[in-house]
C-alpha angles and dihedrals in degrees: 000000000000113000099186132057118251121243120247113294118214145182126205130232113191124215091242090057092056089054105033104030105026094029093207090172087073093057122198115067092011088075091053090055091053092045090051090051092048091050090050090051090051092048090058090059100263114143101185136045117203116210108209119198138160117256089223090062097041095046107027092166136004093266099047133076117174103217097157095092093046089049092050093051093044091050093051096042101039095039096050110023142029092243120131115227125218125180120213123188127200132195 
């Protein structure tokens, strides 16, 4: 029997997956596909989804931040599951 609590368990969704696999830019049923995937992730015992994106994409110039994809993922995850969402950028 386990005597300690487990650390957070997470799965990753990459920016390219939101665009190329889930096709969120098309709206409609694309959101349902992502919601189904997030629910499946939660059902496996994951408690966090990490959104991984490139900093070059998120911040293409010093006056622009592209929040729309983060907002879409947050809306799907927080509105339909108990998953926590973390965004991680890479250079």
